[in-house]
C-alpha positions in Angstrom: 0.0 0.0 0.0 1.2 3.5 -0.7 2.1 6.1 2.0 -1.0 8.0 3.0 0.2 10.2 5.9 3.5 12.0 6.7 4.3 14.1 9.6 7.5 16.3 9.5 8.5 17.5 13.0 11.2 20.2 12.9 14.3 20.2 15.1 17.3 22.4 15.1 19.3 20.5 12.4 16.4 19.4 10.2 13.1 17.5 10.4 12.1 14.2 11.8 9.7 12.6 9.3 7.3 9.8 10.0 5.4 7.9 7.3 2.3 5.8 7.6 0.2 3.8 5.1 -2.9 4.8 7.1 -4.9 7.9 6.2 -4.9 10.6 8.9 -2.6 8.4 11.0 -1.2 11.0 13.4 -3.3 12.1 16.4 -2.7 15.2 18.5 -1.1 12.8 21.1 1.2 11.4 18.4 2.2 14.9 17.4 3.1 15.9 21.0 5.0 12.6 21.4 6.9 13.2 18.1 7.7 16.8 19.1 9.3 15.4 22.3 11.1 12.8 20.2 12.4 15.6 18.0 13.6 17.5 21.1 15.6 14.3 22.0 17.0 14.1 18.5 17.9 17.8 18.7 19.8 17.3 21.9 21.5 14.2 20.4 22.7 16.4 17.4 23.8 19.2 19.7 25.8 16.6 21.8 27.3 15.1 18.6 28.3 18.6 17.4 29.7 19.5 20.8 31.7 16.2 20.8 33.0 16.9 17.3 34.2 20.4 18.4 35.9 18.8 21.4 37.5 16.2 19.3 38.8 18.8 16.8 40.1 20.9 19.7 41.7 17.8 21.1 43.4 17.0 17.8 44.6 20.5 17.5 46.0 20.5 21.1 47.7 17.1 20.3 49.2 18.6 17.1 50.4 21.7 19.0 51.9 19.5 21.8 53.6 17.4 19.2 55.1 20.4 17.5 56.2 21.8 20.8 57.8 18.5 21.8 59.6 18.3 18.5 60.8 21.9 18.9 62.0 21.1 22.4 63.8 18.0 21.2 65.5 20.1 18.4 66.5 22.7 21.0 68.0 20.0 23.2 70.1 18.7 20.3 71.1 22.2 19.2 72.0 23.1 22.8 74.2 20.0 23.2 76.2 21.0 20.1 76.1 24.7 21.1 77.6 23.8 24.5 80.4 21.8 22.8 81.1 24.6 20.3 81.1 27.4 22.9 83.6 25.5 25.0 86.1 25.3 22.1 89.5 27.0 22.6 90.8 25.8 19.3 89.7 23.7 16.3 91.1 20.7 18.0 88.4 21.2 20.7 85.6 21.1 18.1 82.9 18.5 18.4 83.8 15.4 16.5 82.5 14.9 13.0 80.4 11.9 14.1 78.8 13.9 16.9 77.7 16.7 14.6 76.5 14.2 12.0 74.6 12.3 14.6 73.0 15.5 15.9 72.0 16.6 12.4 70.5 13.1 11.8 68.6 13.4 15.1 67.2 16.7 13.8 66.0 15.0 10.6 68.7 16.4 8.3 69.7 13.9 5.5 73.5 14.3 6.1 76.3 12.1 4.7 79.2 14.5 5.4 80.0 17.9 6.9 82.8 20.4 6.7 83.7 23.9 7.8 85.1 26.4 5.3 87.2 29.4 6.2 88.9 32.0 4.0 92.5 31.0 3.3 95.5 33.3 3.7 95.8 33.2 -0.1 93.2 35.4 -1.9 90.6 33.5 -3.9 91.0 30.3 -1.9 89.4 28.8 1.2 90.3 26.0 3.6 88.0 23.1 4.5 88.2 21.7 8.0 86.4 19.0 9.8 85.2 16.9 6.9 85.4 13.1 7.0 89.0 12.0 7.3 90.4 15.5 7.8 91.7 16.5 11.1 91.6 20.2 12.1 95.4 20.4 11.8 95.3 19.3 8.1 92.9 21.5 6.2 92.3 21.0 2.5 92.7 24.1 0.3 90.2 24.9 -2.5 89.7 27.6 -5.1 86.6 29.7 -4.7 86.4 29.6 -8.5 85.9 25.8 -8.3 83.2 26.1 -5.6 81.5 29.5 -6.2 78.7 28.7 -3.8 81.1 29.1 -0.9 81.9 32.7 -2.0 78.2 33.4 -2.6 77.3 32.2 0.9 80.0 34.4 2.4 79.1 37.4 0.3 75.3 37.2 0.8 75.2 35.8 4.3 72.6 33.4 3.1 72.5 29.6 2.8 73.1 28.3 -0.7 71.6 25.0 -1.9 73.8 23.7 -4.6 72.0 21.9 -7.4 73.1 18.5 -8.4 74.0 19.7 -11.9 76.7 22.0 -10.3 78.1 19.1 -8.4 78.4 16.8 -11.4 82.0 15.9 -12.1 83.3 17.1 -8.8 84.9 14.6 -6.5 83.6 15.7 -3.1 85.2 14.5 0.2 83.9 11.2 1.3 83.2 9.9 -2.3 85.1 7.2 -4.0 87.2 8.3 -7.0 
C-alpha cells in the first residue's frame, strides 16, 4: 500500500519525518510525542556537534603539543652541540664529525658529510676543515672559482643550496674516485 500520511517534525538541524500507510494516521497525542522525540533528537545532534568540536580541539591540542615537543627536542640537540662549540678553545676542541653528523640526523637532516670552510690566507681560496677524514690540523685548500657557492654564501650571508648539476663531475670529500 502507498504512503497516505506523513508528519514532519522540525528540530534544530532538520526535520524528523514519520510515514504511515494509514490515512490521517497521526493524532494530537502522536504529534506531541513526536515533538518530544524531535527534542531528544535535537539534543543528540547538539551533543554530537559538541563532541566533534571537542575532538577537533583535542586533535589541535595534540598537534600543537607534538610540534612543541619536536621543537623542544630540536633545542636539546642544538644546545648540546652549542655547548660543545662554545667550550672550544681551538679547532682541535671542536665536536667530532660523528657527533655533529649524529646530531643533524637526530634533527632529521639527511646528512652524509660535513665540513667547515674558512677563508685561506691566499686570496681566492678557502680551507676546508672538519670533513670526513680531515683533522683540524690538516685543512684542504680549494679555489673559490671551483666552488663558487662558498663565495656566494659568504658574500650574501645566506645559505646556498647547490643543485646536483653543479656538483656533477666534482669529487667531493667522502666519495670514491
